[in-house]
C-alpha positions as CSV (number, residue, x, y, z in Angstrom):
1,X,0.0,0.0,0.0
2,X,1.4,3.4,-1.0
3,X,0.5,7.1,-0.9
4,X,0.0,9.0,-4.1
5,X,0.9,12.6,-4.7
6,X,-2.4,13.8,-3.3
7,X,-1.9,11.7,-0.1
8,X,-4.7,9.2,-1.1
9,X,-4.2,5.5,-0.5
10,X,-3.6,2.9,-3.2
11,X,-4.3,-0.7,-2.2
12,X,-1.0,-2.0,-3.6
13,X,-0.6,-4.3,-0.5
14,X,-3.7,-6.3,-1.4
15,X,-3.0,-8.5,-4.5
16,X,-5.5,-10.4,-6.5
17,X,-4.3,-13.6,-4.9
18,X,-4.6,-12.2,-1.4
19,X,-8.0,-10.7,-2.2
20,X,-9.3,-14.1,-3.4
21,X,-7.9,-15.7,-0.3
22,X,-9.6,-13.3,2.1
23,X,-12.9,-13.6,0.1
24,X,-12.7,-17.4,0.3
25,X,-12.0,-17.4,4.0
26,X,-14.9,-15.0,4.6
27,X,-17.3,-17.2,2.5
28,X,-16.2,-20.4,4.3
29,X,-16.4,-18.9,7.7
30,X,-19.7,-17.3,7.0
31,X,-21.1,-20.6,5.7
32,X,-20.1,-22.3,8.9
33,X,-21.8,-19.5,11.0
34,X,-24.9,-19.6,8.8
35,X,-25.1,-23.4,9.0
36,X,-24.7,-23.2,12.8
37,X,-27.4,-20.5,12.9
38,X,-29.9,-22.7,11.0
39,X,-29.1,-25.7,13.1
40,X,-29.7,-23.9,16.4
41,X,-32.6,-22.0,14.9
42,X,-30.9,-18.6,15.2
43,X,-33.0,-15.5,14.6
44,X,-32.3,-12.3,12.6
45,X,-30.0,-11.7,10.8
46,X,-28.9,-15.3,10.0
47,X,-32.5,-16.5,9.4
48,X,-33.1,-13.8,6.7
49,X,-31.4,-14.1,3.3
50,X,-31.1,-10.4,2.7
51,X,-29.4,-9.7,6.0
52,X,-27.3,-12.8,5.7
53,X,-25.8,-11.3,2.5
54,X,-25.2,-8.2,4.7
55,X,-23.3,-10.4,7.1
56,X,-21.1,-11.6,4.3
57,X,-20.4,-8.1,2.9
58,X,-19.6,-6.8,6.4
59,X,-17.4,-9.8,7.0
60,X,-15.3,-9.3,3.8
61,X,-14.8,-5.6,4.6
62,X,-13.8,-6.4,8.2
63,X,-11.4,-9.1,7.2
64,X,-9.7,-6.9,4.6
65,X,-9.3,-4.1,7.2
66,X,-7.9,-6.6,9.8
67,X,-5.4,-7.7,7.1
68,X,-4.2,-4.2,6.4
69,X,-4.1,-3.0,10.0
70,X,-2.0,-5.9,11.2
71,X,0.4,-5.7,8.2
72,X,0.5,-1.9,7.4
73,X,-0.8,-0.4,10.7
74,X,-3.4,1.7,8.9
75,X,-6.9,1.4,7.7
76,X,-7.4,2.3,4.0
77,X,-10.0,4.9,3.4
78,X,-11.2,3.1,0.3
79,X,-12.3,0.0,2.2
80,X,-13.7,2.0,5.2
81,X,-15.8,4.3,3.0
82,X,-17.1,1.3,0.9
83,X,-18.0,-0.4,4.2
84,X,-19.9,2.7,5.4
85,X,-21.7,3.2,2.1
86,X,-22.7,-0.4,1.9
87,X,-24.0,-0.3,5.5
88,X,-26.2,2.7,4.7
89,X,-27.5,0.9,1.5
90,X,-28.4,-2.2,3.4
91,X,-30.1,0.0,6.1
92,X,-32.2,1.8,3.5
93,X,-33.2,-1.2,1.5
94,X,-33.8,-3.5,4.6
95,X,-35.9,-1.0,6.5
96,X,-38.9,-0.7,4.1
97,X,-41.1,1.4,6.3
98,X,-38.4,3.6,7.9
99,X,-35.6,3.6,5.4
100,X,-34.7,7.2,5.2
101,X,-35.3,7.8,8.9
102,X,-33.0,4.9,9.8
103,X,-30.3,6.1,7.4
104,X,-30.5,9.5,9.0
105,X,-30.1,8.1,12.5
106,X,-27.1,5.9,11.3
107,X,-25.4,8.9,9.6
108,X,-25.8,11.0,12.8
109,X,-24.4,8.2,15.0
110,X,-21.5,7.8,12.6
111,X,-20.7,11.5,12.8
112,X,-20.9,11.4,16.6
113,X,-18.7,8.3,16.7
114,X,-16.0,9.9,14.6
115,X,-16.1,13.1,16.5
116,X,-15.8,11.2,19.7
117,X,-12.7,9.4,18.5
118,X,-11.3,12.7,17.2
119,X,-11.8,14.3,20.5
120,X,-10.2,11.4,22.3
121,X,-7.2,11.5,20.0
122,X,-6.8,15.3,20.5
123,X,-7.1,15.0,24.3
124,X,-4.5,12.2,24.5
125,X,-2.1,14.1,22.2
126,X,-2.5,17.3,24.3
127,X,-2.2,15.6,27.8
128,X,0.0,12.6,27.1
129,X,2.1,14.0,24.3
130,X,1.0,11.4,21.7
131,X,-2.1,10.3,19.9
132,X,-3.7,7.5,21.8
133,X,-5.9,6.3,19.0
134,X,-5.7,6.7,15.2
135,X,-8.2,8.6,13.2
136,X,-8.6,5.6,11.0
137,X,-10.2,3.9,14.0
138,X,-12.6,6.8,14.2
139,X,-13.6,6.3,10.5
140,X,-14.0,2.6,11.1
141,X,-16.2,3.1,14.1
142,X,-18.3,5.6,12.0
143,X,-18.6,2.9,9.3
144,X,-19.7,0.4,12.0
145,X,-22.4,2.9,13.1
146,X,-23.6,3.2,9.5
147,X,-24.3,-0.6,9.6
148,X,-25.8,-0.9,13.1
149,X,-26.8,2.5,14.4
150,X,-26.1,4.2,17.8
151,X,-27.4,1.5,20.2
152,X,-24.9,-1.1,19.0
153,X,-21.8,1.1,19.6
154,X,-21.5,0.5,23.4
155,X,-21.4,-3.3,23.1
156,X,-19.0,-3.0,20.1
157,X,-16.7,-0.7,22.0
158,X,-16.9,-2.9,25.2
159,X,-16.1,-6.1,23.2
160,X,-13.4,-4.4,21.2
161,X,-11.7,-3.1,24.3
162,X,-11.5,-6.6,25.7
163,X,-10.3,-8.0,22.3
164,X,-7.8,-5.2,22.1
165,X,-6.3,-6.1,25.4
166,X,-5.9,-9.7,24.3
167,X,-4.4,-8.7,21.0
168,X,-1.9,-6.4,22.8
169,X,-0.8,-9.3,25.1
170,X,-0.5,-11.6,22.1
171,X,1.5,-9.2,20.0
172,X,3.8,-8.2,22.9
173,X,4.4,-11.8,24.0
174,X,5.3,-13.2,20.6
175,X,7.6,-12.5,17.7
176,X,4.8,-10.5,16.1
177,X,5.5,-7.7,18.5
178,X,8.8,-7.0,16.7
179,X,6.8,-5.7,13.8
180,X,5.0,-3.0,15.9
181,X,5.8,0.5,14.8
182,X,7.9,2.8,17.0
183,X,6.1,3.9,20.2
184,X,4.5,0.6,20.8
185,X,1.2,1.4,19.1
186,X,-1.2,-1.6,19.0
187,X,-3.6,-1.7,16.1
188,X,-7.2,-1.3,17.4
189,X,-8.9,-1.9,14.0
190,X,-8.9,-5.7,14.2
191,X,-10.6,-5.6,17.6
192,X,-13.2,-3.2,16.3
193,X,-13.8,-5.4,13.3
194,X,-14.1,-8.5,15.3
195,X,-16.5,-6.9,17.8
196,X,-18.6,-5.4,15.0
197,X,-19.1,-8.7,13.1
198,X,-19.9,-10.6,16.3
199,X,-22.5,-8.0,17.5
200,X,-24.0,-7.9,14.0
201,X,-24.4,-11.7,13.7
202,X,-25.7,-12.1,17.3
203,X,-27.9,-9.0,17.1
204,X,-31.0,-11.1,17.8
205,X,-29.6,-11.7,21.3
206,X,-29.3,-7.9,22.0
207,X,-32.6,-6.4,23.1
208,X,-31.5,-2.9,22.0
209,X,-30.8,-3.9,18.3
210,X,-33.6,-3.2,15.8
């Protein structure tokens, strides 16, 4: 992955072979989750074909972002924006009666999520002397809000925090930690992606999810 003259991101780190591999992994993993959902008579979204496709789309985006964040320590805008737009499209089409209203709520929650991360990054840089969280994570959280709305953000953040701690321990206790950038920054994107996909697929278990 490289930067162009206008500071945009090209996905040079994601080859056709790697893209195919990530897509196959997503399809196989989703098929296993979907089969388990049918076997145990899981509810929405696994029981509804339209939202099941949404689970697959979200899973592919999350897996690609995990790949980049662990390898390049950044989250490409192209994938994050595509994830956000697809989330709004699924929200609009899937909510037949309240499509526009639901999209508006999701957009507002996305803006609040991004501004919250932006404020946290600014505060940590001012008080601690370094940015405690990347703005790419803020864009990712906003994209997650485009998919699930405001009520899903607390459990996503709670689960991501726990997953982030485990990832930090794993990276620092293995040879993978040698690849960390200077300053000891731990990528938070994989934890956010993992939490978002879990909360989405188990949304029937959460009383606050639509």
